[in-house]
C-alpha positions in Angstrom: 109.2 75.8 95.2 111.2 78.0 92.7 109.2 79.8 90.1 110.5 77.5 87.3 109.2 74.5 89.3 105.9 76.3 89.9 105.5 76.9 86.2 106.0 73.2 85.5 103.4 72.3 88.2 100.8 74.7 86.7 101.2 73.1 83.2 98.3 70.7 82.1 98.5 67.4 83.9 99.0 65.7 80.5 102.2 67.7 79.9 105.0 66.0 81.8 107.9 67.7 80.0 110.4 69.9 81.8 109.4 68.9 85.4 110.9 66.5 87.9 109.0 63.2 87.8 107.7 63.4 91.3 106.3 66.9 90.6 104.2 65.8 87.7 102.4 63.3 89.9 101.1 65.8 92.4 97.5 66.8 92.0 96.7 68.3 95.3 98.6 69.6 98.4 96.8 70.2 101.7 98.3 71.4 104.9 96.1 71.5 108.0 96.9 73.2 111.4 100.4 74.1 110.2 102.8 76.5 111.8 104.5 79.1 109.6 107.3 81.6 110.3 108.2 84.2 107.7 111.3 86.3 108.1 111.0 89.6 106.2 114.6 90.9 106.0 113.5 94.0 104.1 111.4 95.3 107.0 113.2 93.5 109.7 110.0 91.7 110.7 109.3 88.1 111.7 105.7 87.1 111.0 104.3 84.0 112.6 101.2 82.0 111.8 100.6 79.7 114.7 97.7 78.1 112.8 97.4 77.8 109.0 95.4 75.8 106.6 96.6 75.7 102.9 94.9 73.9 100.0 96.4 73.8 96.5 94.6 71.9 93.7 96.1 71.4 90.2 93.7 71.8 87.4 93.7 69.2 84.6 93.8 71.9 81.9 96.6 73.7 83.6 96.9 76.1 86.4 96.4 75.9 90.2 93.6 77.0 92.5 94.7 77.8 96.1 93.1 78.7 99.4 94.8 79.9 102.6 93.3 80.5 106.0 95.7 81.5 108.7 96.3 83.7 111.8 99.2 86.1 111.6 100.8 87.3 114.8 103.5 89.7 115.7 103.9 90.6 119.4 100.5 91.1 120.9 98.8 91.7 117.5 96.9 88.9 115.7 94.8 89.0 112.6 93.1 86.4 110.5 94.1 86.3 106.8 92.0 84.4 104.2 92.9 84.3 100.6 92.0 82.6 97.3 94.4 82.4 94.4 94.2 81.3 90.8 97.5 80.6 88.9 97.2 80.3 85.1 98.9 77.5 83.2 102.6 78.0 83.2 102.3 80.5 86.1 102.1 83.4 83.6 99.5 85.2 85.8 98.1 85.0 89.3 94.8 86.3 90.5 94.7 86.8 94.3 91.8 87.9 96.5 92.6 88.4 100.2 90.9 89.6 103.3 92.5 90.5 106.7 90.6 91.1 109.9 91.4 94.1 112.1 94.8 95.0 113.4 96.2 98.2 114.9 98.9 99.7 112.7 100.4 101.7 115.5 100.8 98.5 117.6 102.7 96.9 114.8 105.0 99.9 114.6 105.7 99.6 118.3 106.9 96.0 117.8 109.5 96.7 115.1 111.3 99.9 113.8 110.8 98.6 110.2 107.1 99.4 110.5 107.5 102.9 112.1 105.6 104.5 109.2 102.4 102.9 110.6 102.7 104.7 113.9 100.4 107.5 112.9 97.3 105.3 112.8 96.2 103.9 116.2 92.9 102.4 115.3 91.7 98.9 114.3 92.0 98.5 110.5 90.7 95.7 108.3 91.6 95.2 104.6 90.3 93.6 101.4 92.5 93.3 98.4 92.3 91.9 94.8 95.6 91.6 93.0 96.7 90.5 89.5 100.4 89.5 89.4 102.7 88.7 86.5 105.0 85.7 86.0 107.6 87.1 88.4 104.9 88.0 90.9 105.2 91.6 89.7 102.1 93.8 90.3 100.0 94.3 87.2 96.8 95.5 88.8 95.4 95.9 92.3 92.3 97.1 94.2 92.5 97.6 97.9 89.9 98.7 100.5 90.8 99.7 104.0 88.4 100.3 106.9 89.1 101.8 110.3 87.0 101.8 113.4 87.3 104.4 116.2 90.8 105.3 117.3 93.2 108.1 116.8 95.4 109.5 114.0 98.5 111.6 114.4 98.4 114.9 112.5 101.5 117.1 112.9 102.3 117.1 116.6 98.9 116.1 117.9 96.4 113.2 117.7 92.7 113.5 116.6 90.0 111.0 117.4 88.8 108.9 114.4 85.1 108.1 114.4 85.4 106.0 111.2 87.5 105.9 108.0 87.5 104.1 104.6 90.0 104.2 101.8 89.6 102.5 98.4 92.4 102.6 95.8 93.2 100.9 92.6 95.9 100.9 90.0 99.4 99.5 89.1 102.9 99.8 90.5 103.3 103.0 88.4 100.1 104.8 89.2 97.5 104.6 92.0 94.0 106.0 91.7 92.3 107.0 95.0 88.8 106.0 94.1 87.4 107.2 97.4 88.7 108.2 100.8 86.6 109.3 103.8 87.6 110.0 107.4 85.3 111.3 110.1 87.2 113.2 112.8 86.2 114.6 116.2 88.3 117.5 117.3 87.8 116.8 121.0 85.6 114.5 123.2 82.0 115.5 122.8 82.8 117.9 119.9 81.2 117.9 116.4 82.3 115.4 113.8 84.0 116.7 110.7 84.1 114.5 107.6 87.0 114.8 105.2 86.8 113.2 101.7 89.5 112.8 99.1 90.1 111.5 95.6 93.0 111.8 93.1 96.0 110.0 91.7 99.5 109.2 92.7 102.1 108.5 90.0 105.7 107.2 90.1 108.0 108.5 87.4 111.8 108.3 87.4 112.1 107.6 91.1 109.8 110.4 92.2 106.1 110.6 93.1 103.6 113.1 91.8 100.2 113.5 93.4 97.0 115.3 92.3 94.5 115.3 95.1 91.0 116.8 95.7 89.9 117.4 99.3 86.4 118.1 100.6 85.2 119.1 104.1 81.6 119.0 105.3 82.4 121.6 107.9 85.4 123.5 109.3 
């Protein structure tokens, strides 16, 4: 649906102005065991969901509650994505909460050149995100947490074993706050574990990025 039609559907059920007649009659949409294909022309990626459940319920007072449970696959990588969303009356704001099970970023990079920036991390990574979006689905606020299990990370020309890593960020499209970052690295098999922590901010201004970061090491 176009955003204008979506705004009409999120109006109170008693308001039937400005929407096609058939649209005002819909109260709930359910899709079970569906197959979805999303072509991302920006990244040159085709995402496939061989199994998807989608449930959208229109509230009497206006707005829509949604739930999605699907499996995303690209090449040999598959991850489960679950999400709940709340659209306000008139689609002026969307609250989205999502969780994705582990996927290896480096494996995705090998599947398509558009994701080459992910090649540095060859470890299973899971994600949790809470987003607040505007009427044009523009980002107003976000909170994202990433967790990585054992694998490797590319630093300069070499790779270091990851024991564990977490990253929690929040902010807007203009500024991101690194609430906490922690990565446990092992210099070589059987060697000691070094824990690196970080915090700081990253801001975008006039097409450039400015960062202020603080790093900590438990040992060198």
